[in-house]
C-alpha positions in Angstrom: 38.4 -3.5 4.2 37.3 0.1 5.0 33.6 1.0 5.2 33.8 3.4 2.2 35.5 0.8 0.1 32.9 -1.8 1.1 30.1 0.6 0.2 31.6 1.3 -3.2 32.0 -2.4 -3.9 28.4 -3.1 -2.9 27.2 -0.4 -5.2 29.0 -2.1 -8.0 26.9 -5.2 -7.3 23.6 -3.3 -7.5 21.4 -4.2 -10.5 21.7 -1.8 -13.5 18.6 -0.4 -15.1 18.1 -1.0 -18.7 20.0 1.5 -20.9 16.9 2.4 -22.9 14.8 3.3 -19.9 15.1 6.8 -18.6 14.1 8.2 -15.3 11.1 10.5 -15.3 12.0 14.1 -14.7 9.9 16.3 -12.4 8.2 18.3 -15.1 7.2 15.0 -16.9 5.7 13.7 -13.6 3.7 16.9 -13.1 2.5 16.6 -16.7 1.3 13.0 -16.1 -0.4 13.9 -12.9 -2.1 16.9 -14.5 -3.2 14.8 -17.5 -4.6 12.2 -15.2 -6.6 14.8 -13.2 -7.9 16.3 -16.4 -9.1 12.9 -17.5 -10.9 12.4 -14.2 -12.5 15.9 -14.6 -13.7 15.0 -18.1 -15.2 11.7 -16.8 -16.9 13.7 -14.0 -18.4 16.2 -16.3 -19.7 13.6 -18.8 -21.0 11.1 -16.1 -22.4 13.7 -13.6 -20.6 11.8 -10.8 -19.7 15.1 -9.0 -18.4 13.2 -5.9 -15.6 11.6 -8.0 -12.9 14.1 -6.9 -14.6 15.8 -3.9 -12.9 16.7 -0.7 -14.7 13.9 1.1 -13.8 11.4 -1.5 -10.1 12.2 -1.5 -10.0 12.3 2.3 -11.8 8.9 2.5 -9.5 7.4 -0.1 -6.4 8.6 1.9 -7.7 7.0 5.1 -8.4 3.7 3.3 -5.1 3.7 1.5 -2.9 4.2 4.6 -3.2 0.7 6.2 -2.7 -0.9 2.8 0.3 1.4 2.2 1.9 0.5 5.5 1.5 -3.2 4.9 3.1 -2.7 1.4 5.9 -0.7 3.0 6.5 -3.6 5.4 6.6 -6.0 2.5 9.1 -3.8 0.7 11.5 -3.8 3.6 11.4 -7.6 4.0 11.7 -8.4 0.3 14.4 -5.9 -0.4 16.4 -8.1 2.1 15.4 -11.3 0.3 12.6 -12.5 2.6 9.1 -13.0 1.2 6.6 -11.8 3.8 3.2 -13.2 3.0 2.5 -13.0 6.7 1.8 -9.3 6.6 -1.9 -10.0 7.1 -1.2 -11.9 10.4 1.2 -9.1 11.5 -1.6 -6.5 10.8 -4.0 -8.6 12.9 -1.6 -8.6 15.8 -1.3 -4.8 15.3 -5.0 -4.3 15.5 -5.4 -6.3 18.6 -2.4 -5.0 20.6 -3.1 -1.5 19.4 -6.7 -1.7 20.6 -5.8 -3.5 23.9 -3.3 -0.8 24.9 -5.3 2.1 23.3 -8.4 1.8 25.3 -6.4 1.5 28.6 -3.6 4.1 28.1 -4.6 6.2 25.2 -4.3 6.1 21.4 -0.6 6.9 21.0 0.3 4.2 23.5 -1.9 1.9 21.4 0.1 2.9 18.3 3.4 1.9 19.9 2.1 -1.3 21.3 0.5 -2.2 18.0 3.9 -1.7 16.3 5.5 -3.9 18.9 2.9 -6.6 18.3 3.5 -6.6 14.6 7.3 -6.6 15.2 6.9 -9.8 17.3 5.2 -11.4 14.3 8.1 -10.2 12.1 10.6 -11.6 14.6 8.9 -15.0 14.5 8.9 -15.0 10.7 12.7 -14.1 10.7 13.5 -16.9 13.1 11.7 -19.4 10.9 12.9 -18.3 7.5 16.4 -16.9 8.2 17.6 -19.2 11.0 15.6 -22.4 10.4 15.3 -22.0 6.6 11.5 -22.7 6.6 9.8 -22.0 3.3 8.8 -18.3 3.3 5.3 -18.9 2.1 4.6 -21.6 4.6 6.0 -19.5 7.4 3.9 -16.5 6.4 0.7 -18.5 6.2 1.4 -20.1 9.5 1.9 -16.7 11.2 -1.5 -15.5 9.8 -3.3 -18.5 11.1 -1.5 -18.2 14.5 -2.3 -14.5 14.8 -6.0 -15.1 13.9 -6.4 -17.8 16.6 -4.3 -16.0 19.2 -6.2 -12.7 19.0 -9.5 -14.6 19.1 -8.4 -16.5 22.2 -7.0 -13.4 24.0 -10.2 -11.4 23.3 -12.2 -13.9 25.3 -10.5 -13.0 28.6 -9.7 -9.3 27.9 -12.3 -7.5 25.9 -15.2 -9.8 26.8 -14.7 -8.8 30.5 -14.8 -5.1 29.9 -17.7 -2.7 29.7 -18.6 -2.1 26.1 -16.5 -4.9 24.8 -17.1 -8.5 23.8 -15.3 -11.6 22.6 -15.3 -10.1 19.1 -14.7 -6.4 19.7 -13.0 -4.0 22.1 -14.4 -1.0 24.1 -14.2 2.4 22.4 -10.8 3.9 21.9 -10.1 7.7 22.3 -9.5 9.4 19.0 -6.2 10.9 17.8 -6.1 14.6 17.1 -7.1 15.7 13.6 -5.8 18.8 11.8 -7.4 21.2 9.3 -5.8 24.2 7.7 -8.1 27.0 8.7 -9.4 29.2 5.9 -7.7 27.3 3.1 -9.7 24.2 3.7 -13.0 26.1 3.5 -11.9 28.0 0.4 -10.9 24.8 -1.4 -14.2 23.1 -0.4 -16.2 26.0 -1.8 -14.1 25.9 -5.0 -14.7 22.2 -5.4 -18.4 22.6 -4.9 -18.6 24.8 -8.0 -17.8 21.8 -10.2 -15.7 23.7 -12.7 -13.6 21.6 -15.1 -10.2 20.7 -13.7 -10.0 23.7 -11.2 -12.7 22.2 -8.9 -11.1 18.7 -9.2 -7.7 20.1 -8.3 -9.3 21.9 -5.3 -11.0 18.7 -4.2 -7.7 16.8 -4.3 -5.8 19.5 -2.4 -8.7 20.0 0.1 -8.8 16.3 0.8 -5.2 16.3 1.8 -5.5 19.1 4.3 -9.0 18.7 5.7 -9.7 16.6 8.9 -6.4 14.9 8.6 -5.3 12.6 11.5 -1.9 13.1 12.9 -1.3 9.4 12.6 -2.0 9.7 8.8 0.7 12.4 8.6 3.2 10.0 10.4 2.3 7.2 8.0 2.7 9.4 4.9 6.1 10.5 6.1 7.3 6.9 6.3 7.2 6.6 2.5 9.9 9.1 1.7 11.6 8.1 5.0 11.9 4.5 3.7 13.2 5.7 0.3 15.9 7.8 2.0 17.0 5.0 4.3 17.1 2.2 1.7 18.4 4.2 -1.3 20.5 7.0 0.2 22.4 5.4 3.1 25.1 2.8 3.4 22.8 0.8 5.7 20.1 0.7 3.0 22.7 -0.4 0.4 23.9 -3.2 2.5 20.3 -4.3 3.3 19.3 -4.3 -0.4 22.5 -6.2 -1.3 21.2 -9.0 0.9 18.2 -9.3 -1.4 20.2 -9.1 -4.6 23.3 -11.2 -3.9 23.8 -12.2 -0.3 27.0 -14.2 -1.2 28.7 -11.2 -2.6 27.5 -9.1 0.3 28.9 -11.6 2.8 32.3 -11.6 0.9 32.4 -7.8 1.5 31.9 -8.1 5.3 28.1 -7.7 5.5 26.4 -9.7 8.3 23.6 -10.9 6.1 21.7 -12.6 8.9 21.6 -9.4 10.9 20.3 -7.3 8.0 17.6 -9.9 7.2 16.5 -9.9 10.8 16.4 -6.1 11.0 14.4 -5.9 7.7 11.8 -8.5 8.7 11.3 -7.1 12.2 10.8 -3.6 10.7 8.5 -5.2 8.1 6.4 -6.6 10.9 6.4 -3.3 12.8 5.1 -1.4 9.8 2.4 -4.0 9.2 1.5 -3.7 12.9 1.3 0.0 12.6 -1.2 -0.5 9.7 -3.3 -2.7 11.9 -3.1 -0.3 14.8 -4.2 2.5 12.4 -7.3 0.6 11.5 -8.3 0.0 15.1 -7.5 3.5 16.4 -8.8 5.6 13.5 -12.2 3.7 13.6 -12.1 3.9 17.4 -12.7 0.2 18.0 -11.2 -3.3 17.4 -13.4 -5.9 15.6 -12.6 -9.5 14.7 -11.7 -9.7 11.0 -11.0 -6.0 10.8 -8.0 -6.2 8.5 -10.2 -7.8 5.8 -7.2 -9.0 3.7 -5.5 -5.7 3.6 -2.1 -7.3 4.2 -2.4 -9.3 1.0 -3.6 -6.2 -0.9 -0.6 -4.3 0.5 1.6 -7.1 -0.9 -0.1 -6.6 -4.3 0.5 -2.8 -4.1 4.2 -3.4 -3.4 4.5 -5.7 -6.4 2.6 -3.2 -8.6 5.1 -0.5 -7.4 8.0 -2.7 -8.6 9.4 -3.0 -5.0 9.8 0.8 -4.8 8.2 3.1 -2.2 6.7 5.6 -4.6 5.1 3.0 -6.9 3.8 1.1 -3.8 2.2 4.3 -2.5 0.5 4.8 -5.9 -0.8 1.2 -5.8 -2.2 1.7 -2.3 -3.8 5.0 -3.3 -5.4 3.3 -6.3 -7.0 0.6 -4.1 -8.0 3.2 -1.4 -9.6 5.4 -4.1 -11.7 2.6 -5.6 -12.7 1.4 -2.1 -13.8 5.0 -1.3 -15.8 5.2 -4.5 -17.7 2.1 -3.4 -18.4 3.5 0.1 -19.3 7.0 -0.8 -21.0 7.0 -4.2 -21.8 3.3 -4.7 -23.1 2.3 -8.1 -23.0 5.9 -9.5 -19.3 6.5 -9.0 -18.2 2.9 -10.0 -20.4 3.3 -13.1 -18.4 6.4 -14.0 -15.2 4.4 -13.7 -16.4 2.3 -16.6 -16.1 5.4 -18.8 -12.7 6.1 -17.4 -11.4 2.6 -18.1 -12.8 2.8 -21.7 -11.0 6.1 -22.3 -7.8 4.7 -20.9 -8.0 1.7 -23.1 -8.6 4.0 -26.1 -5.4 5.9 -25.2 -3.6 2.5 -25.0 -4.8 1.7 -28.5 -3.2 4.9 -29.8 0.0 4.2 -28.0 0.2 0.6 -29.2 -0.4 1.6 -32.8 2.4 4.1 -32.4 4.6 1.3 -31.2 3.4 -0.9 -34.0 1.9 -3.5 -31.6 -1.1 -4.3 -33.7 -2.4 -7.4 -31.8 -2.4 -5.5 -28.5 -4.1 -2.5 -30.1 -6.9 -4.7 -31.5 -7.5 -6.4 -28.1 -7.5 -3.0 -26.3 -9.9 -1.6 -28.9 -12.3 -4.5 -28.4 -12.3 -4.1 -24.6 -12.7 -0.3 -24.9 -15.7 -0.8 -27.2 -17.2 -3.3 -24.8 -16.8 -0.8 -21.9 -18.2 2.1 -23.8 -21.3 0.0 -24.8 -21.7 -1.2 -21.2 -21.6 2.4 -19.9 -24.0 3.6 -22.6 -26.6 0.9 -22.0 -26.7 1.1 -18.2 -27.3 3.7 -15.6 -25.7 1.9 -12.6 -23.9 -1.3 -11.8 -25.2 -4.3 -9.8 -24.3 -4.1 -6.1 -22.1 -7.3 -6.4 -19.9 -5.6 -9.0 -19.6 -2.5 -6.9 -18.4 -4.5 -3.9 -15.9 -6.3 -6.1 -14.6 -3.1 -7.8 -11.5 -2.5 -5.6 -10.3 -6.1 -6.0 -11.0 -6.1 -9.8 -9.0 -2.8 -10.0 -6.1 -4.4 -8.2 -6.1 -7.5 -10.4 -6.3 -5.3 -13.6 -3.4 -3.1 -12.5 -1.2 -6.1 -11.6 -2.0 -7.8 -14.9 -1.1 -4.6 -16.9 2.1 -3.9 -15.0 3.3 -7.5 -14.8 5.8 -7.3 -17.7 7.8 -4.4 -16.2 8.3 -6.0 -12.8 11.7 -7.1 -11.4 11.8 -8.4 -7.9 15.1 -8.7 -5.9 17.1 -11.5 -7.4 17.6 -13.5 -4.2 14.1 -12.9 -2.9 12.7 -16.0 -1.3 15.9 -18.1 -1.6 17.4 -19.7 1.5 20.8 -18.3 2.5 23.5 -20.3 4.4 26.3 -18.4 6.0 29.6 -19.2 4.3 28.0 -20.9 1.2 30.2 -18.8 -1.1 33.4 -20.1 0.2 
């Protein structure tokens, strides 16, 4: 069978979207983004939380979102090929350690490459256990995380502990990667944002945060999102890989080496998670035990929120990075302002549900909206415990709201045996 015929046949096995669902056009996307920014601006004006859309806030949110997004991107590669990768956290841990170990000796960019290799080794181990030996994907992922935690702790004892400035729990300092700022434009956007005008200053803050003090490693990470979309959805290689996660038996019948594609996907998955871990160590300039802080699991949640698509995953990672940045920069004041934002969003949901004649959902949304409005009006700031939990609460809320529209690859997590379709 020729390659073109095989590709066409594989395309015919791809899942069809519902006929009633339409793709969003570019003008509609711009309108949604503009409406969301206007809503943030309204909340900022009412609450007085001027740091809500500042240059520093957006820049910090981007830096916090990148490692989560890289882990989510790694999960997307694996699960699109039908392998659940709950070991992303362990692969990130390997990336942080190997990235720091190589980074302080041979420079940050070498640390990046070695961190990717460390995560890829974790991905290879996961592929061997799940694809070749048919171990349960969840069990394998948890085992890799436990193994990575113990292994890096052991290796730190005879590497970092014997170096100047290091210890058994942290590495010596790592040289920084170059940062870029657009001269002139960054200063102008910063001045415009500082005026606190409605919408205009908020737009300036967002744009300024994307071009001010931006690490070159962040640029590389951002480019991987459209790069993944192009490879998986615009090439015959990507079509074959995704067919392994949808219907591996049909893919095998068309000449696709399913084992090979699953191995490639899971190794790339580990490499991306390792890059996320190396990013954490090198951007902060030091490796510390427990540095990942569960970001591998949050990246998995961002991938699910994004419906196993790169763009949606990036949006989910950005949401968590933004809420985490709110906590770090403005603390109780910024998180308190988010109560008002959630209340308004629920009010919009009430109107939409009434339009769709979903009266029960409208009543529930109205009740929660009233509760949040009351909470916001009766308090000036939130308890520190709630502020610390805000990013995780936001993640759970988003997953709960988006759960009904999710559709994972059909063969995701299912064991595959070569020749089982014969």
